[in-house]
N, C-alpha and C positions, 0 to 999 in steps of 0.2 A: 289415681294415686298422685301424691304431691311430689314436687321435684326432690324434696329431701328424702322421701321414701325410695324414690327411684335411684337417687344418688347412692344411698346405702347399698342397694342391691348391685348396682353397676360397679361401684368401687370394690366390693368384695369379689365379684366375678373377675374383673380385670386384674386385680391383685393376684388371684389364684392362677390366671392364665397367662398373664403378660409380665409378671414380676421379673422374669429373667431378661427382659428387654428394657428394664429400667422404668417400669410403670411407677409414677409418683402419685398422681391424683386424677380425679375425674370431676368435671363440672357438668351439671345437668341444667338445661334451660328449656322450658316449655315455650314453643313458638307456633306460628302459623306458617305453613309452607307457601309456595308461590301461588297456589290456587286457593289459599285461605283455609286449608284444613289443618287441624291441630297436629303437632308433631313434637318429638322430643329430640333435642340436640345434645349429644354427649361429646364433650371435648376431653380426650385423654391426654394427659401430659406425661412425657417420658424424659428422664434425666440423661439418658445416654442411648446410643445405638438407634437402630431403626427396627421396626416390627415387620416381619414378613407379611405380605398381603394375605396369604392363606390363614395366618393366625388372626389377623384383624377380622376377616370374613367369618371365621369360625366363632370368634368372640361376639361379634354382632349377632350372629344367628342364636347363640346361647342366651344373650341378653334378651333378644326379642322373645324367645321361647319362655324364658323365666317370667318376663313381664306379662305375657299373654296368660300364663298360669295364674298370675295375681289379678287378672281382670283388666289389665292395661292394654288397650287396643291401638294406641297411637303409633304411627310410624316412628322408627328410631333412626337417626343419622349419627354416625360415629366419625368424629374428626380426630386428627392426631396433631399434637403440638410438641415440637422438639426444641431444645435450647438453641437460642440464636436464630430461630425461624418462626415467623408469625404463623398463627393458625390458619389453615386453609379453610375458606368458607366465608360466612357473612357475619361473624361475631363482631359486635360493637362497631360496625361500619355506619349504621344509621344513627344520627345524632339529632 
């Protein structure tokens, strides 16, 4: 699957599940993990509030299940980004 196809699925799912926590948008980026294996990094942006951990875990499980049904087998990492706080993770650190 392309990043754009994955982004459409992820955005729809996170909007349905996390809109009450201020979900605004998702970015999807195909990367290699530390061991060189392909993975998908999803960065979800929230405009207000914090998302309870159990809601994030459930959403990640749902995304992974949906992508597997579509034939996408890469590992998915879900990062969260809040206003005034940088994304946790490795986004854009390498230049």
